[in-house]
DSSP file (Angstrom, degrees, kcal/mol; ACC not computed):
  #  RESIDUE AA STRUCTURE BP1 BP2  ACC     N-H-->O    O-->H-N    N-H-->O    O-->H-N    TCO  KAPPA ALPHA  PHI   PSI    X-CA   Y-CA   Z-CA
    1    1 A M              0   0    0      0, 0.0     2,-0.0     0, 0.0     0, 0.0   0.000 360.0 360.0 360.0 130.3   25.8   10.9   22.2
    2    2 A S     >  -     0   0    0      1,-0.1     4,-2.4     4,-0.0     5,-0.2  -0.260 360.0-108.7 -71.7 159.6   22.1   10.2   23.0
    3    3 A D  H  > S+     0   0    0      1,-0.2     4,-2.3     2,-0.2     5,-0.2   0.889 119.1  52.8 -59.8 -35.1   20.9    6.8   24.0
    4    4 A R  H  > S+     0   0    0      1,-0.2     4,-2.5     2,-0.2    -1,-0.2   0.895 110.1  46.5 -69.9 -34.5   19.1    6.3   20.7
    5    5 A E  H  > S+     0   0    0      2,-0.2     4,-1.8     1,-0.2    -1,-0.2   0.863 113.1  49.9 -70.5 -33.4   22.2    7.1   18.7
    6    6 A Q  H  X S+     0   0    0     -4,-2.4     4,-2.0     2,-0.2    -2,-0.2   0.904 110.0  50.1 -70.6 -38.9   24.2    4.8   20.8
    7    7 A E  H  X S+     0   0    0     -4,-2.3     4,-2.7    -5,-0.2     5,-0.2   0.924 111.4  50.0 -60.1 -48.3   21.6    2.0   20.4
    8    8 A R  H  X S+     0   0    0     -4,-2.5     4,-2.1     1,-0.2    -1,-0.2   0.868 109.8  50.2 -67.8 -30.3   21.8    2.6   16.5
    9    9 A K  H  X S+     0   0    0     -4,-1.8     4,-2.0     2,-0.2    -1,-0.2   0.888 110.7  48.4 -71.6 -37.1   25.5    2.4   16.5
   10   10 A E  H  X S+     0   0    0     -4,-2.0     4,-2.0     2,-0.2    -2,-0.2   0.855 112.4  50.1 -70.6 -35.0   25.5   -0.9   18.5
   11   11 A N  H  X S+     0   0    0     -4,-2.7     4,-2.6     2,-0.2     5,-0.3   0.936 109.8  50.4 -64.9 -45.4   22.9   -2.3   16.1
   12   12 A Y  H  X S+     0   0    0     -4,-2.1     4,-2.5     1,-0.2    -2,-0.2   0.904 110.8  48.4 -61.4 -44.1   24.9   -1.3   13.1
   13   13 A Q  H  X S+     0   0    0     -4,-2.0     4,-2.2     2,-0.2    -1,-0.2   0.860 111.7  50.1 -67.8 -33.9   28.1   -2.9   14.6
   14   14 A R  H  X S+     0   0    0     -4,-2.0     4,-2.7     2,-0.2    -2,-0.2   0.953 113.5  44.6 -60.4 -49.7   26.1   -6.2   15.4
   15   15 A V  H  X S+     0   0    0     -4,-2.6     4,-2.7     1,-0.2    -2,-0.2   0.878 113.8  51.7 -62.6 -38.8   24.7   -6.4   11.8
   16   16 A R  H  X S+     0   0    0     -4,-2.5     4,-2.1    -5,-0.3    -1,-0.2   0.942 111.5  46.9 -63.0 -45.5   28.1   -5.5   10.4
   17   17 A S  H  X S+     0   0    0     -4,-2.2     4,-1.1     2,-0.2    -2,-0.2   0.910 110.9  49.9 -61.8 -44.8   29.7   -8.3   12.4
   18   18 A D  H >X S+     0   0    0     -4,-2.7     3,-0.7     1,-0.2     4,-0.6   0.920 110.0  53.6 -61.8 -43.1   27.0  -10.8   11.5
   19   19 A F  H >< S+     0   0    0     -4,-2.7     3,-2.1     1,-0.2    -2,-0.2   0.937 104.9  53.6 -53.4 -48.9   27.6   -9.9    7.8
   20   20 A D  H 3< S+     0   0    0     -4,-2.1    -1,-0.2     1,-0.3    -2,-0.2   0.698 102.4  59.3 -61.8 -21.2   31.3  -10.5    8.1
   21   21 A E  H << S+     0   0    0     -4,-1.1    -1,-0.3    -3,-0.7    -2,-0.2   0.634  86.9  97.3 -81.2 -16.6   30.6  -13.9    9.4
   22   22 A L  S << S-     0   0    0     -3,-2.1     2,-0.1    -4,-0.6    -3,-0.0  -0.407  78.2-114.2 -75.1 153.1   28.7  -14.9    6.3
   23   23 A N     >  -     0   0    0     -2,-0.1     4,-2.1     1,-0.1     5,-0.2  -0.345  36.7 -96.0 -77.9 166.7   30.4  -16.9    3.5
   24   24 A S  H  > S+     0   0    0      1,-0.2     4,-2.1     2,-0.2     5,-0.2   0.849 123.2  48.9 -51.1 -46.0   31.0  -15.3    0.1
   25   25 A E  H  > S+     0   0    0      1,-0.2     4,-2.4     2,-0.2    -1,-0.2   0.915 112.5  48.1 -69.7 -43.7   27.8  -16.8   -1.5
   26   26 A E  H  > S+     0   0    0      1,-0.2     4,-2.7     2,-0.2    -1,-0.2   0.860 109.8  53.0 -67.0 -29.8   25.6  -15.7    1.4
   27   27 A K  H  X S+     0   0    0     -4,-2.1     4,-2.8     2,-0.2    -2,-0.2   0.906 109.8  48.1 -68.6 -41.5   27.0  -12.3    1.3
   28   28 A V  H  X S+     0   0    0     -4,-2.1     4,-3.0     2,-0.2     5,-0.2   0.945 113.5  46.9 -58.3 -54.1   26.2  -12.1   -2.5
   29   29 A V  H  X S+     0   0    0     -4,-2.4     4,-2.5     1,-0.2     5,-0.2   0.946 111.9  51.3 -61.8 -46.8   22.7  -13.3   -2.0
   30   30 A F  H  X S+     0   0    0     -4,-2.7     4,-2.6     2,-0.2    -1,-0.2   0.919 112.8  45.2 -58.0 -45.6   22.2  -10.9    0.9
   31   31 A L  H  X S+     0   0    0     -4,-2.8     4,-2.7     1,-0.2    -2,-0.2   0.957 113.2  50.8 -64.2 -46.8   23.4   -7.8   -1.2
   32   32 A L  H  X S+     0   0    0     -4,-3.0     4,-2.9     2,-0.2     5,-0.3   0.902 111.3  47.2 -51.9 -48.9   21.4   -8.9   -4.1
   33   33 A E  H  X S+     0   0    0     -4,-2.5     4,-2.5    -5,-0.2    -1,-0.2   0.919 113.1  48.5 -58.7 -49.1   18.2   -9.2   -1.9
   34   34 A A  H  X S+     0   0    0     -4,-2.6     4,-2.5    -5,-0.2    -1,-0.2   0.888 112.8  48.8 -66.2 -37.7   18.9   -5.8   -0.3
   35   35 A T  H  X S+     0   0    0     -4,-2.7     4,-2.5    -5,-0.2     5,-0.2   0.956 112.1  47.3 -69.5 -44.4   19.5   -4.1   -3.8
   36   36 A V  H  X S+     0   0    0     -4,-2.9     4,-2.6     1,-0.2    -2,-0.2   0.914 113.0  49.0 -63.6 -37.7   16.3   -5.5   -5.3
   37   37 A T  H  X S+     0   0    0     -4,-2.5     4,-2.4    -5,-0.3     5,-0.2   0.958 112.7  48.8 -62.1 -47.3   14.2   -4.5   -2.2
   38   38 A T  H  X S+     0   0    0     -4,-2.5     4,-1.9     1,-0.2    -2,-0.2   0.910 113.2  46.2 -56.6 -43.3   15.7   -1.0   -2.4
   39   39 A L  H  X S+     0   0    0     -4,-2.5     4,-3.1     2,-0.2     5,-0.3   0.911 111.1  52.4 -67.2 -44.6   15.0   -0.6   -6.0
   40   40 A A  H  X S+     0   0    0     -4,-2.6     4,-2.3    -5,-0.2    -1,-0.2   0.903 111.3  46.3 -55.4 -45.1   11.5   -2.0   -5.7
   41   41 A R  H  X S+     0   0    0     -4,-2.4     4,-2.3     2,-0.2    -1,-0.2   0.872 113.2  48.7 -67.9 -37.2   10.7    0.5   -3.0
   42   42 A G  H  X S+     0   0    0     -4,-1.9     4,-2.9    -5,-0.2    -2,-0.2   0.941 112.6  48.4 -66.9 -48.6   12.2    3.4   -5.0
   43   43 A I  H  X S+     0   0    0     -4,-3.1     4,-3.0     2,-0.2     5,-0.2   0.919 112.0  50.1 -54.2 -46.8   10.3    2.3   -8.1
   44   44 A D  H  X S+     0   0    0     -4,-2.3     4,-2.8    -5,-0.3     5,-0.2   0.959 111.4  47.5 -64.8 -49.5    7.0    2.1   -6.1
   45   45 A A  H  X S+     0   0    0     -4,-2.3     4,-2.4     1,-0.2    -1,-0.2   0.917 112.7  50.0 -62.7 -41.2    7.5    5.5   -4.6
   46   46 A F  H  X S+     0   0    0     -4,-2.9     4,-2.6     2,-0.2    -1,-0.2   0.961 111.0  48.5 -60.2 -50.7    8.3    7.0   -8.0
   47   47 A G  H  X S+     0   0    0     -4,-3.0     4,-2.8     1,-0.2    -2,-0.2   0.877 111.3  50.3 -56.2 -43.0    5.2    5.4   -9.5
   48   48 A R  H  X S+     0   0    0     -4,-2.8     4,-2.8    -5,-0.2    -1,-0.2   0.892 110.7  48.8 -63.7 -41.3    3.0    6.7   -6.7
   49   49 A A  H  X S+     0   0    0     -4,-2.4     4,-2.2    -5,-0.2    -2,-0.2   0.889 112.9  47.2 -71.2 -37.5    4.4   10.2   -7.0
   50   50 A V  H  X S+     0   0    0     -4,-2.6     4,-2.5     2,-0.2    -2,-0.2   0.948 112.8  50.1 -65.1 -45.1    3.8   10.2  -10.8
   51   51 A S  H  X S+     0   0    0     -4,-2.8     4,-2.9    -5,-0.2    -2,-0.2   0.944 110.0  49.9 -54.5 -50.0    0.3    8.8  -10.3
   52   52 A D  H  X S+     0   0    0     -4,-2.8     4,-2.8     1,-0.2    -1,-0.2   0.922 112.9  48.1 -56.4 -45.5   -0.5   11.6   -7.7
   53   53 A E  H  X S+     0   0    0     -4,-2.2     4,-2.4     2,-0.2    -1,-0.2   0.892 111.8  48.1 -60.4 -42.6    0.8   14.3  -10.1
   54   54 A L  H  X S+     0   0    0     -4,-2.5     4,-3.0     2,-0.2     5,-0.2   0.945 112.0  49.6 -64.1 -49.1   -1.2   12.9  -13.0
   55   55 A N  H  X S+     0   0    0     -4,-2.9     4,-2.7     2,-0.2    -2,-0.2   0.913 111.4  48.8 -52.9 -48.6   -4.3   12.8  -10.8
   56   56 A N  H  X S+     0   0    0     -4,-2.8     4,-2.1     2,-0.2    -1,-0.2   0.908 111.6  50.6 -58.4 -42.2   -3.8   16.4   -9.6
   57   57 A A  H  X S+     0   0    0     -4,-2.4     4,-2.1     2,-0.2    -2,-0.2   0.937 113.6  43.5 -67.9 -45.9   -3.3   17.6  -13.3
   58   58 A F  H  X S+     0   0    0     -4,-3.0     4,-2.9     1,-0.2    -1,-0.2   0.895 112.3  53.9 -71.0 -31.4   -6.5   15.9  -14.6
   59   59 A S  H  X S+     0   0    0     -4,-2.7     4,-2.3    -5,-0.2    -1,-0.2   0.911 110.8  46.1 -57.7 -40.7   -8.4   17.1  -11.5
   60   60 A K  H  X S+     0   0    0     -4,-2.1     4,-2.6     2,-0.2     5,-0.2   0.938 112.3  50.8 -62.5 -51.1   -7.4   20.6  -12.2
   61   61 A R  H  X S+     0   0    0     -4,-2.1     4,-2.5     1,-0.2    -2,-0.2   0.919 112.5  45.8 -57.2 -49.0   -8.2   20.2  -15.8
   62   62 A A  H  X S+     0   0    0     -4,-2.9     4,-2.4     1,-0.2    -1,-0.2   0.863 111.9  51.5 -68.3 -32.4  -11.7   18.8  -15.0
   63   63 A E  H  X S+     0   0    0     -4,-2.3     4,-2.8     2,-0.2     5,-0.2   0.927 112.7  47.0 -67.9 -40.6  -12.4   21.6  -12.3
   64   64 A K  H  X S+     0   0    0     -4,-2.6     4,-2.8     1,-0.2    -2,-0.2   0.916 111.9  49.0 -69.5 -41.0  -11.4   24.3  -14.9
   65   65 A K  H  X S+     0   0    0     -4,-2.5     4,-2.5     2,-0.2    -1,-0.2   0.917 111.7  49.6 -57.1 -48.0  -13.5   22.7  -17.6
   66   66 A S  H  X S+     0   0    0     -4,-2.4     4,-2.6     2,-0.2    -2,-0.2   0.928 111.4  49.1 -65.7 -43.6  -16.5   22.5  -15.2
   67   67 A R  H  X S+     0   0    0     -4,-2.8     4,-2.9     1,-0.2     5,-0.2   0.954 111.9  50.5 -58.2 -48.0  -16.0   26.3  -14.2
   68   68 A E  H  X S+     0   0    0     -4,-2.8     4,-2.0     1,-0.2    -1,-0.2   0.940 111.3  46.5 -56.0 -47.6  -15.8   27.2  -17.9
   69   69 A E  H  <>S+     0   0    0     -4,-2.5     5,-1.8     1,-0.2     4,-0.4   0.926 115.0  46.7 -62.2 -45.2  -19.0   25.4  -18.7
   70   70 A N  H ><5S+     0   0    0     -4,-2.6     3,-1.1     1,-0.2    -1,-0.2   0.866 108.2  55.1 -63.6 -38.3  -20.8   26.9  -15.7
   71   71 A A  H 3<5S+     0   0    0     -4,-2.9    -1,-0.2     1,-0.3    -2,-0.2   0.856 106.6  52.6 -64.5 -37.1  -19.6   30.3  -16.5
   72   72 A D  T 3<5S-     0   0    0     -4,-2.0    -1,-0.3    -5,-0.2    -2,-0.2   0.519 117.5-113.5 -73.2  -8.4  -21.1   29.8  -20.1
   73   73 A G  T < 5S+     0   0    0     -3,-1.1     2,-0.2    -4,-0.4    -3,-0.2   0.473  74.8 131.8  86.2   0.3  -24.4   28.9  -18.5
   74   74 A A      < -     0   0    0     -5,-1.8    -1,-0.3    -6,-0.2    -2,-0.1  -0.591  65.1-110.0 -85.7 147.4  -24.3   25.3  -19.8
   75   75 A A        -     0   0    0     -2,-0.2    -1,-0.1    -3,-0.1    -5,-0.0  -0.585  42.3-105.8 -71.4 134.4  -24.9   22.5  -17.5
   76   76 A P        -     0   0    0      0, 0.0     2,-0.4     0, 0.0    -1,-0.1  -0.343  35.4-152.2 -64.9 140.8  -21.7   20.6  -16.9
   77   77 A E        -     0   0    0     -3,-0.0     2,-0.5   -11,-0.0    -8,-0.1  -0.949   5.1-138.7-115.8 139.0  -21.5   17.3  -18.7
   78   78 A T        -     0   0    0     -2,-0.4     2,-0.4     2,-0.0     0, 0.0  -0.775  18.0-130.5 -93.3 131.6  -19.5   14.3  -17.6
   79   79 A E        -     0   0    0     -2,-0.5     2,-0.4     0, 0.0    -1,-0.0  -0.673  25.3-169.8 -79.2 135.9  -17.6   12.4  -20.2
   80   80 A K        -     0   0    0     -2,-0.4     3,-0.1     0, 0.0    -2,-0.0  -0.997  18.9-130.9-128.5 130.5  -18.3    8.7  -19.9
   81   81 A A        -     0   0    0     -2,-0.4     6,-0.1     1,-0.1     5,-0.0  -0.444  40.5 -94.7 -69.5 146.3  -16.3    6.1  -22.0
   82   82 A P    >   -     0   0    0      0, 0.0     3,-1.9     0, 0.0    -1,-0.1  -0.312  37.7-111.1 -57.7 151.7  -18.5    3.6  -23.9
   83   83 A S  T 3  S+     0   0    0      1,-0.3    -2,-0.1    -3,-0.1     0, 0.0   0.616 115.9  57.9 -68.5 -10.9  -18.9    0.4  -21.9
   84   84 A N  T 3  S+     0   0    0      8,-0.1     9,-3.2     2,-0.1     2,-0.4   0.266  93.6  82.6-102.3  16.8  -16.8   -1.7  -24.2
   85   85 A V  B <  S-A   92   0A   0     -3,-1.9     2,-0.5     7,-0.3     7,-0.2  -0.957  76.4-129.9-116.7 136.8  -13.6    0.6  -23.8
   86   86 A H     >  -     0   0    0      5,-2.5     4,-2.4    -2,-0.4     3,-0.1  -0.731  12.6-148.2 -78.7 126.7  -11.2    0.3  -20.9
   87   87 A A  T  4 S+     0   0    0     -2,-0.5    -1,-0.1     1,-0.2     0, 0.0   0.858  95.1  50.9 -63.1 -35.2  -10.7    3.8  -19.5
   88   88 A S  T  4 S+     0   0    0      1,-0.2    -1,-0.2    -3,-0.0    -2,-0.0   0.765 128.0  17.1 -81.0 -21.8   -7.1    3.0  -18.5
   89   89 A T  T  4 S-     0   0    0      2,-0.2    -2,-0.2    -3,-0.1    -1,-0.2   0.503  88.1-129.2-125.5  -7.1   -5.9    1.6  -21.9
   90   90 A G     <  +     0   0    0     -4,-2.4    -3,-0.1     1,-0.2     2,-0.1   0.523  65.8 131.9  72.1   0.3   -8.5    2.8  -24.5
   91   91 A G        -     0   0    0      1,-0.1    -5,-2.5    -5,-0.1     2,-0.3  -0.289  66.2 -86.5 -81.5 169.5   -8.7   -0.8  -25.7
   92   92 A T  B     -A   85   0A   0     -7,-0.2    -7,-0.3    -3,-0.1     2,-0.2  -0.530  46.6-106.8 -76.5 136.7  -11.8   -2.9  -26.4
   93   93 A D        +     0   0    0     -9,-3.2     3,-0.1    -2,-0.3     4,-0.1  -0.484  37.4 176.4 -72.4 132.9  -13.2   -4.7  -23.4
   94   94 A T     >  +     0   0    0     -2,-0.2     4,-2.6     1,-0.1     5,-0.3   0.172  41.4 117.1-120.1  13.0  -12.5   -8.4  -23.8
   95   95 A S  H  > S+     0   0    0      1,-0.3     4,-1.4     2,-0.2    -1,-0.1   0.770  75.0  54.2 -63.5 -23.7  -14.0   -9.6  -20.5
   96   96 A A  H  > S+     0   0    0      2,-0.2     4,-1.2     1,-0.2    -1,-0.3   0.926 110.3  45.4 -67.5 -43.2  -16.6  -11.7  -22.3
   97   97 A A  H  > S+     0   0    0     -3,-0.3     4,-0.7     1,-0.2    -2,-0.2   0.883 113.6  51.2 -69.2 -35.4  -14.0  -13.5  -24.3
   98   98 A D  H >< S+     0   0    0     -4,-2.6     3,-0.5     1,-0.2     6,-0.3   0.821 103.4  60.0 -69.5 -30.4  -11.9  -13.9  -21.1
   99   99 A A  H 3< S+     0   0    0     -4,-1.4    -1,-0.2    -5,-0.3    -2,-0.2   0.862 103.0  50.5 -72.6 -30.0  -14.8  -15.3  -19.3
  100  100 A S  H 3< S+     0   0    0     -4,-1.2     2,-0.8    -3,-0.2    -1,-0.3   0.701 100.0  69.0 -79.0 -14.5  -15.2  -18.2  -21.7
  101  101 A D    X<  -     0   0    0     -4,-0.7     3,-1.5    -3,-0.5    -1,-0.2  -0.844  62.8-174.9-103.5  97.0  -11.6  -19.1  -21.4
  102  102 A D  T 3  S+     0   0    0     -2,-0.8    -1,-0.1     1,-0.3    -2,-0.1   0.742  82.7  55.3 -67.7 -23.3  -11.1  -20.5  -17.8
  103  103 A D  T 3  S+     0   0    0     -3,-0.1    -1,-0.3     2,-0.1    -5,-0.0   0.588  85.6  96.6 -89.5  -6.0   -7.3  -20.8  -18.3
  104  104 A A  S <  S-     0   0    0     -3,-1.5    -3,-0.0    -6,-0.3     2,-0.0  -0.649  81.3-114.6 -85.6 137.2   -6.7  -17.2  -19.3
  105  105 A P        -     0   0    0      0, 0.0    -1,-0.1     0, 0.0    -2,-0.1  -0.300  35.8-102.7 -68.9 153.4   -5.6  -14.9  -16.4
  106  106 A S     >  -     0   0    0      1,-0.1     4,-1.7    -7,-0.0     5,-0.2  -0.349  27.8-110.8 -73.8 160.6   -8.0  -12.1  -15.4
  107  107 A D  H  > S+     0   0    0      1,-0.2     4,-1.1     2,-0.2     7,-0.2   0.892 119.6  51.5 -51.0 -47.3   -7.5   -8.5  -16.5
  108  108 A S  H  4 S+     0   0    0      1,-0.2     6,-0.3     2,-0.2     3,-0.2   0.866 108.0  52.1 -67.8 -36.5   -6.6   -7.5  -12.9
  109  109 A A  H  4 S+     0   0    0      1,-0.2    -1,-0.2    -3,-0.2    -2,-0.2   0.866 116.7  38.7 -68.2 -36.5   -4.0  -10.4  -12.5
  110  110 A S  H  < S+     0   0    0     -4,-1.7    -1,-0.2     1,-0.1    -2,-0.2   0.527 100.8  82.6 -89.8  -8.1   -2.2   -9.4  -15.6
  111  111 A D    ><  -     0   0    0     -4,-1.1     3,-2.3    -3,-0.2     4,-0.3  -0.837  56.6-168.5-102.8 101.8   -2.5   -5.7  -15.2
  112  112 A P  G >  S+     0   0    0      0, 0.0     3,-0.8     0, 0.0    -1,-0.1   0.739  88.1  60.1 -62.8 -18.3    0.2   -4.2  -12.8
  113  113 A S  G >  S+     0   0    0      1,-0.2     3,-1.4     2,-0.1     4,-0.3   0.533  82.5  84.8 -84.0  -6.6   -1.5   -0.9  -12.6
  114  114 A A  G <  S+     0   0    0     -3,-2.3     3,-0.3     1,-0.3    -1,-0.2   0.825  97.0  39.7 -63.1 -30.5   -4.6   -2.7  -11.1
  115  115 A D  G X  S+     0   0    0     -3,-0.8     3,-1.3    -4,-0.3    -1,-0.3   0.192  85.3 107.0-103.5  15.0   -3.0   -2.4   -7.6
  116  116 A A  T <  S+     0   0    0     -3,-1.4    -1,-0.2     1,-0.3    -2,-0.1   0.847  78.7  48.9 -64.4 -30.9   -1.6    1.1   -8.1
  117  117 A D  T 3  S+     0   0    0     -4,-0.3     2,-0.4    -3,-0.3    -1,-0.3   0.482  89.1  98.1 -93.0   3.3   -4.1    2.8   -5.9
  118  118 A E    <   -     0   0    0     -3,-1.3    -3,-0.0     2,-0.0     0, 0.0  -0.726  58.6-159.7 -86.2 138.5   -3.7    0.3   -3.0
  119  119 A K              0   0    0     -2,-0.4    -2,-0.1     1,-0.1    -3,-0.0  -0.959 360.0 360.0-118.8 136.8   -1.4    1.5   -0.3
  120  120 A P              0   0    0      0, 0.0    -1,-0.1     0, 0.0    -2,-0.0   0.502 360.0 360.0 -67.6 360.0    0.3   -0.8    2.2
């Protein structure tokens, strides 16, 4: 057994022993926290994978469309959403209404996808 494997085994035994010393309520809290953390990491990884695949699909589609337009001799046109439409939701921009209501949360604070591109 390598030193690293031995150290890992010793660490596991120490953590296991510490867990056994907890009372029942502390064990439940620990297990719930560990479960929630594991689920959150899994959901985050899944969301990033789906996002990457969608970005790849849309990029390929845009490249194909651009090549087809260039092959036809037409100058490629970029599609731009009107300024009053959110690209992510297709809804009407309400930022002017939000700005007048100081108690209302900002769009980025209430939109969980606003941080989707940030990586830890």
